[in-house]
C-alpha positions as CSV (number, residue, x, y, z in Angstrom):
1,M,72.1,75.9,-126.7
2,S,72.8,72.4,-125.7
3,V,72.8,72.2,-121.8
4,E,72.9,69.5,-119.2
5,V,71.2,69.9,-116.0
6,A,71.3,68.0,-112.8
7,E,67.7,67.6,-112.2
8,F,64.3,67.4,-114.0
9,P,63.9,70.5,-116.1
10,G,60.5,72.0,-114.9
11,R,59.3,75.4,-115.6
12,E,62.9,76.8,-114.5
13,I,66.4,75.2,-115.2
14,T,69.7,76.5,-113.7
15,V,72.7,76.7,-116.2
16,Q,76.1,77.5,-115.0
17,G,74.5,79.3,-112.0
18,K,72.1,81.2,-114.0
19,K,68.3,80.7,-114.0
20,F,66.5,80.3,-117.2
21,L,62.7,80.1,-117.8
22,Y,62.1,76.7,-119.6
23,F,59.6,76.2,-122.4
24,G,60.5,73.0,-123.8
25,G,60.3,69.1,-123.4
26,T,57.1,67.0,-123.4
27,G,56.0,67.2,-119.9
28,Y,52.8,68.8,-121.0
29,L,50.9,68.7,-117.6
30,G,53.9,69.5,-115.4
31,L,53.2,66.1,-113.6
32,Q,56.9,65.0,-112.8
33,K,57.8,67.4,-110.2
34,D,54.0,67.8,-108.9
35,E,54.1,67.1,-105.2
36,P,50.5,65.3,-105.1
37,F,51.4,63.3,-108.2
38,I,54.7,62.3,-106.7
39,Q,53.1,61.3,-103.6
40,L,50.5,58.9,-105.4
41,F,53.7,57.4,-107.3
42,I,55.5,56.8,-103.9
43,E,52.4,55.2,-102.4
44,A,52.3,52.8,-105.4
45,L,55.9,52.3,-105.3
46,Q,55.5,50.9,-101.7
47,K,52.9,48.7,-103.0
48,Y,54.3,47.1,-106.2
49,G,58.0,47.9,-106.0
50,T,60.3,49.7,-108.2
51,N,60.4,47.3,-111.0
52,Y,58.5,44.2,-112.3
53,G,60.5,42.1,-114.8
54,A,58.4,39.0,-115.2
55,S,56.6,38.2,-118.5
56,R,53.0,39.0,-118.6
57,K,52.6,35.3,-119.4
58,A,54.1,34.1,-116.2
59,N,51.9,32.1,-113.8
60,V,52.1,34.7,-111.3
61,R,50.3,37.9,-112.6
62,L,49.8,41.2,-111.1
63,S,46.1,42.4,-111.4
64,I,47.2,46.0,-111.8
65,F,48.1,45.6,-115.5
66,E,44.4,44.7,-116.8
67,K,43.0,47.1,-114.5
68,A,45.1,49.8,-115.9
69,E,44.4,48.3,-119.7
70,Q,40.7,48.4,-119.0
71,Y,41.0,52.1,-117.7
72,L,42.7,53.2,-120.5
73,A,40.4,51.5,-123.0
74,N,37.2,53.0,-121.5
75,L,39.2,56.6,-121.5
76,V,40.1,56.1,-125.3
77,G,37.0,54.4,-126.6
78,S,38.7,51.4,-127.8
79,D,37.6,47.7,-127.4
80,A,41.0,46.8,-125.8
81,C,44.4,48.1,-124.6
82,L,47.9,46.4,-124.0
83,S,50.4,48.3,-121.9
84,M,54.1,48.2,-122.9
85,S,57.3,49.5,-121.0
86,S,57.6,52.6,-123.5
87,G,56.0,54.0,-126.5
88,F,58.9,53.5,-128.8
89,L,58.6,49.6,-127.8
90,A,54.9,49.8,-128.6
91,G,55.5,51.3,-132.0
92,Q,58.2,48.6,-132.8
93,F,55.9,46.1,-131.9
94,L,53.4,47.0,-134.3
95,A,55.7,47.7,-137.1
96,Q,57.7,44.5,-136.8
97,T,54.5,42.2,-136.2
98,L,52.3,43.8,-138.9
99,S,55.3,43.8,-141.5
100,K,55.7,40.1,-141.0
101,D,52.2,39.7,-142.2
102,N,53.5,40.6,-145.8
103,E,51.0,43.4,-146.1
104,A,52.2,46.5,-147.9
105,C,53.3,49.2,-145.6
106,F,52.9,52.9,-146.3
107,Y,54.1,55.7,-144.5
108,A,52.4,59.3,-144.3
109,P,54.5,62.4,-144.2
110,N,56.6,63.0,-141.2
111,T,55.9,59.7,-139.5
112,H,58.2,59.0,-136.4
113,S,61.0,56.5,-136.4
114,A,59.1,54.1,-133.8
115,L,56.9,53.2,-136.6
116,Y,59.9,51.9,-138.8
117,T,61.7,48.6,-138.6
118,S,65.5,48.5,-139.4
119,Q,64.6,46.0,-142.3
120,Q,62.0,48.6,-143.9
121,K,63.7,50.9,-146.4
122,T,60.3,52.5,-147.2
123,K,60.5,56.1,-146.6
124,S,57.5,58.3,-145.7
125,Y,55.7,60.0,-148.6
126,V,56.3,63.8,-148.8
127,T,52.5,64.6,-149.4
128,F,49.3,63.0,-148.9
129,S,48.5,63.5,-152.5
130,S,51.4,61.2,-153.6
131,L,50.2,58.5,-150.8
132,N,46.8,58.8,-151.8
133,I,47.7,57.8,-155.6
134,A,50.0,55.0,-154.5
135,L,47.5,53.7,-152.2
136,R,44.8,53.6,-154.8
137,H,47.0,52.0,-157.3
138,Y,48.0,49.2,-154.7
139,V,44.4,48.7,-153.8
140,E,43.6,48.2,-157.5
141,E,46.3,46.0,-158.1
142,A,46.5,43.9,-155.0
143,K,42.9,42.8,-154.6
144,H,43.3,40.4,-151.7
145,K,45.8,42.3,-149.6
146,T,45.2,45.3,-147.3
147,P,47.5,48.3,-147.2
148,I,48.9,49.5,-143.8
149,V,49.3,53.1,-143.3
150,F,51.5,54.5,-140.4
151,L,51.3,58.0,-139.3
152,D,51.6,60.4,-136.2
153,A,48.5,61.9,-135.1
154,I,50.5,65.0,-134.1
155,D,53.2,65.7,-136.3
156,F,53.9,69.4,-135.4
157,S,53.2,70.7,-138.8
158,G,49.4,70.8,-138.3
159,A,48.9,68.3,-141.3
160,N,47.1,65.7,-139.2
161,Y,45.4,66.6,-135.8
162,P,42.9,68.2,-135.6
163,Y,41.3,67.9,-138.9
164,F,43.1,65.0,-140.6
165,E,42.4,66.6,-144.1
166,G,44.9,64.6,-145.7
167,L,43.9,61.3,-144.2
168,K,40.3,61.8,-145.5
169,K,41.5,61.8,-149.0
170,L,42.7,58.3,-148.8
171,P,40.4,55.1,-149.5
172,L,40.2,54.6,-145.7
173,S,37.7,51.7,-146.0
174,E,40.4,49.7,-147.7
175,I,43.1,50.6,-145.1
176,I,44.4,49.5,-141.8
177,L,45.5,52.7,-140.0
178,V,48.3,52.6,-137.5
179,I,48.6,55.7,-135.4
180,D,51.1,57.1,-133.0
181,D,49.2,59.4,-130.8
182,S,52.1,59.8,-128.1
183,H,51.9,63.7,-128.3
184,G,48.2,63.8,-128.2
185,I,46.6,61.2,-125.6
186,G,46.1,62.6,-122.3
187,I,46.0,66.1,-123.6
188,V,43.7,66.4,-126.7
189,G,40.1,64.9,-127.0
190,E,37.4,64.6,-124.4
191,N,39.0,64.1,-120.9
192,G,42.5,63.4,-122.7
193,S,41.1,60.7,-124.7
194,G,43.3,61.2,-127.7
195,I,42.4,60.8,-131.4
196,Y,41.0,57.3,-131.5
197,K,37.3,58.3,-131.6
198,T,38.0,60.9,-134.1
199,I,39.7,58.4,-136.3
200,K,37.1,55.9,-135.9
201,K,34.5,58.3,-137.2
202,L,36.3,58.3,-140.6
203,K,35.6,54.6,-140.9
204,P,38.8,53.0,-142.0
205,K,39.0,49.3,-142.2
206,E,40.9,49.0,-138.9
207,V,42.4,51.4,-136.4
208,I,45.5,50.8,-134.1
209,V,46.5,53.4,-131.9
210,C,49.9,53.3,-130.0
211,C,51.3,55.7,-127.7
212,S,54.0,56.8,-125.0
213,L,52.2,57.2,-121.5
214,G,54.9,59.6,-120.5
215,K,54.0,62.8,-122.4
216,G,50.3,63.2,-121.4
217,F,50.2,60.9,-118.1
218,G,53.6,61.3,-116.7
219,I,54.6,57.6,-116.4
220,Q,57.1,55.6,-118.1
221,A,54.8,53.3,-120.0
222,G,53.5,52.8,-123.4
223,A,50.0,51.3,-124.9
224,I,48.3,50.0,-127.9
225,F,44.7,50.2,-128.6
226,G,42.5,48.3,-131.1
227,T,40.0,45.4,-131.5
228,K,39.9,42.7,-128.9
229,E,40.6,40.3,-131.8
230,R,43.9,42.1,-132.9
231,L,45.1,42.8,-129.3
232,E,44.8,39.0,-128.5
233,N,46.9,38.1,-131.6
234,L,49.5,40.7,-130.3
235,K,49.4,39.1,-126.9
236,N,50.1,35.7,-128.4
237,T,53.4,36.8,-129.8
238,E,57.0,35.9,-128.8
239,F,57.6,39.8,-128.8
240,F,54.9,40.5,-126.1
241,G,55.7,37.4,-124.0
242,G,59.5,38.3,-124.1
243,A,59.3,42.0,-123.3
244,S,59.4,43.1,-119.5
245,P,56.1,45.0,-118.9
246,A,55.5,48.4,-117.7
247,T,56.4,49.4,-114.3
248,P,53.2,48.2,-112.1
249,A,53.6,51.4,-109.8
250,G,53.5,53.9,-112.9
251,L,50.2,52.0,-114.1
252,A,48.7,52.2,-110.6
253,T,49.6,55.9,-110.5
254,L,47.8,56.5,-113.8
255,V,44.7,54.9,-112.5
256,E,44.5,56.9,-109.1
257,A,45.6,60.4,-110.5
258,E,42.6,61.0,-112.7
259,H,41.4,63.9,-110.8
260,L,45.0,65.5,-111.0
261,Y,45.0,64.8,-114.8
262,Q,41.8,66.7,-115.0
263,Q,42.9,69.8,-113.1
264,K,46.1,69.9,-114.9
265,R,44.5,70.0,-118.4
266,I,42.3,72.8,-117.2
267,L,45.4,74.8,-115.9
268,L,47.2,73.8,-119.3
269,A,44.2,75.2,-121.3
270,Q,44.2,78.4,-119.5
271,N,47.9,79.0,-120.2
272,I,47.7,78.2,-123.8
273,A,44.9,81.1,-124.0
274,V,47.2,83.3,-121.8
275,F,50.0,82.8,-124.4
276,L,47.8,83.1,-127.4
277,H,46.1,86.2,-126.2
278,H,49.3,88.1,-125.5
279,L,51.5,87.0,-128.5
280,K,51.4,89.6,-131.1
281,N,52.2,87.6,-134.2
282,P,50.9,84.0,-133.8
283,S,51.2,83.4,-137.3
284,K,55.2,83.3,-136.9
285,F,54.2,79.9,-135.2
286,Q,52.8,76.6,-136.2
287,G,50.4,75.4,-133.8
288,M,47.3,73.1,-133.5
289,K,44.2,73.6,-131.5
290,G,44.2,72.8,-128.0
291,H,47.8,71.5,-128.1
292,P,50.8,73.3,-126.3
293,A,53.4,73.2,-128.8
294,F,54.3,75.9,-131.1
295,S,56.9,75.3,-133.7
296,F,58.9,77.6,-135.5
297,S,62.0,77.8,-138.1
298,D,63.6,81.0,-136.9
299,E,67.1,80.1,-135.2
300,N,67.8,83.8,-134.5
301,L,64.5,83.7,-132.4
302,T,65.9,81.0,-130.5
303,K,69.0,82.8,-129.8
304,H,67.2,86.0,-128.9
305,L,65.1,83.8,-126.2
306,E,68.3,82.6,-124.9
307,E,69.9,85.9,-124.3
308,N,66.8,86.7,-122.3
309,A,67.0,83.8,-120.2
310,I,64.6,81.6,-121.8
311,I,65.3,78.1,-123.3
312,V,62.9,76.3,-125.8
313,T,63.3,72.9,-127.4
314,S,65.8,73.4,-130.4
315,F,67.8,70.5,-131.7
316,R,68.1,68.3,-134.8
317,Y,65.8,65.2,-134.4
318,P,65.7,62.2,-134.7
319,T,69.4,62.3,-136.1
320,E,72.2,65.0,-136.6
321,D,71.3,65.1,-140.2
322,A,67.6,66.0,-139.8
323,N,66.4,69.5,-139.9
324,L,66.5,71.7,-136.8
325,M,63.4,71.2,-134.7
326,S,62.4,74.4,-132.6
327,R,59.3,74.9,-130.6
328,I,57.9,76.6,-127.7
329,V,56.2,74.3,-125.2
330,I,53.6,75.7,-122.8
331,T,52.9,73.5,-119.7
332,A,50.6,73.5,-116.8
333,A,53.5,73.9,-114.3
334,H,54.0,77.4,-116.0
335,T,52.8,80.5,-114.1
336,E,51.1,83.3,-115.7
337,D,54.0,85.4,-115.2
338,D,56.3,83.0,-116.9
339,I,54.0,83.2,-120.1
340,L,53.6,87.0,-119.8
341,R,57.8,87.1,-119.8
342,L,57.9,84.7,-122.6
343,C,55.3,87.0,-124.8
344,E,57.1,90.0,-123.9
345,V,60.5,88.9,-124.8
346,I,58.8,87.4,-128.3
347,N,56.9,90.6,-129.1
348,R,60.3,92.7,-128.8
349,Y,61.8,90.5,-131.3
């Protein structure tokens, strides 16, 4: 079912006068309609305005950018952080900048389109085994060049997070890893720190992480994490200097909302536990430990849920030619009764 709604789709949506429970989207912590979070955002808007379009290199600069970036770097465990206006822009910034350095770019299975450029004709490898063979051949042949591997931390197939078994097979000490953690940061890891620390423990040559801050933190912004040297080099590019920054009010809200994030992560974990406890056949779904998305491929299940006034994420992504993507998304905004109703309908299928 493809529908249009007149307001943000929270735990419920109304379609043609009929209410449906909604288990979709990417608002994992349910912040977008949370009154205390909205109040923090309003206070930040009053201080910083609705938008700030000046370059980060301008002679008048807002201190909230560096304050938020330091906060995020401390949370994630990186040396430094750069904020951007969106996660997609952060991914494109890295893809375009790094590909200009004439290093070889390799793409792990299911890598998001944010990490490709329009000039790149390279496709993602179907398996990590084939990627491993190609990388080892390149490392052997191109003695003085460092390959770059792009991948999604959470690809919803379970191939990467939480164990990264395929990644561990690669010659990591010879590789720069560029990882999109949009669906992990704010949700997984200690205090929502995402996967940066986990990947660092694998000891690759270099780790660069990019992400959206919308899914796990409820604000319109993106970020890049890495070494101070790498991020200073990125700062000194035309791309960064010419791009409008993230909305300052959003970044200020992020800094002030730490206590709300902690509360919502606890609620989310409880809701995930309720769902898994009451689901009779969890093997029908592809999930990842601690993550609230549960993928499936049965189109009839989607129809069954709709017939019982439940809508889940189900559409072809990122293009109409792609495979149908269906998943149930549990959020911190759902009540226990919502989840029990979902389980009851699934168990009857």
